[in-house]
N, C-alpha and C positions, 0 to 999 in steps of 0.2 A: 378678109375672110366677112362669109354671109352671114348671117342671122339666122340662122337655123338650129332646131334645139337638138339637141344630143342625149341621152344617157349614155349616164355611167355611173356601173356595178360593182362594185368592191367587194372579195372578202373579206372578214373583218379576222379571219386566222392569221397572223401575224402582221396586223394591223397597222403598226408601227413603221411596215416597208412600206405594204401595196401601197395604203395612203397616200405615198410620195409618189407614185404613179400618178392621182389625182393630182397632186400640187401641180407636175409635170405639165399636165392635160390643160391645167386652168392659166398656164402663162402662156399658152397659144388660143385657147377657147374663153370669151367671154365668160363668165361665172351667171350671169343671167339667162345664159343659155345651154344650160347643164343641167339636171335635173339629176340627183347623185340617189344611188340608193346601197343599203346592204345588206349581204348574203351572209350568213354563219360560216359559210367557207367553200371551195374552190367547188366542189361539187353542184352546188346549188345557180352558181351562174348559168349552166346553159337555157335551165327552167326562165329563170326570171329575164334572160337575154330576148329568148322568146316571145316570154309576154310581154314585156314592154315593147319591142318592135311588132307586136301584133297591134297593137294599138294604135298607129298609125301616125303616133305624136313624132316621129321621132327620125330623123333623116339619118342614124348611124347609132346605135348602141358600142359602148365600149364596156369591158366585162375585165376584171384584174384580179389576179391572184399569186402568192407566190406556196409552189407545191414541193414541200421538201422530204426529201430522205429521212425518214423518221427512223430507221433501221429495219425496215422490214420491206419488202417487194411493194406492196401498196401505193405507193406515191408513184409509180410506171405506169398503173393501171387507172388513177384519178387523172392522171397528168391528159392521158390520150381521150380518157372519157368526155373530159371538159372543154378539150382542144375539139374532138368531132364534135362533140353537142353544140360548140358555139360556132361551127360550120353551117351546123345541120339548119339553126335558129335562123342564121341569115339566109339560107336556100329555101326552108319554107315560108319562111315572109316575106324577103325580096328586102328586107332591109339589111345594110349591110350591119358586120356583128365581128367588133374586130377586139380579136385578144391580148391583152397583155397579162397573160397566164402564163409565168414564168417555172421552170424543174430545172433550179442548176443541179450540177452535178456532185456538188460540193457545199455544202450549208452546214456552220455550225453557231451557235447561241451564243456567240462569240462577238465585243466590241468592236472589232475588225472587219469581219462578215455581216456585220447588223450595217455599217458604214458604209462595204460597196457596194452589197442588194442594195441600199436608199438611193445611194447616188444614181445606181443602174435602173431605178427602177422611174427616176424624176427624167431619166432621160428615156424611157419606155413611154414616158406618158405624154412626152414631147412628141415623141414619133407616133403615139397612135391620133394625137393631135393634127398631124397634119396628112397622114393618112385616110382617117375622116373626112376631112375636107377636103384632099384631092378627090376620094370619090365618091364622094357628094356633088361634084360640083363636075366632074366626066358622067356623071349619071343626068345632072340636067342639062349639058351639052348634050346626050345622045338623045333624050326625051323632047330635046327644041328641035 
């Protein structure tokens, strides 16, 4: 993998699970090439991602969050706004913004669910690292 800089933004809500995406990402990306940023929750990811992408320092930005159904319909709106906002941040800045923002249909605050989703986030972090590197490599080939 190249020595390109990446930004990794993660929501603090459910951080014990969301931080696992960063662990997976860092399995494939050297930590010295990754700047890590925290935001309160998923809703703040698009703005921070846009601001980081606009600096020109990063080849890609990765945003991670877990949006859960808290018993009200709000989670669907948050999840949609986050994914739409991340896409817009990438399109507006020309810097790839990748989403590891997941909205499970069923999540409960149990050890079993936390274990399942923690493992899933590690894998999604690895996939984000592969996707970030692939898009950077492809864009470099196009520019050459």
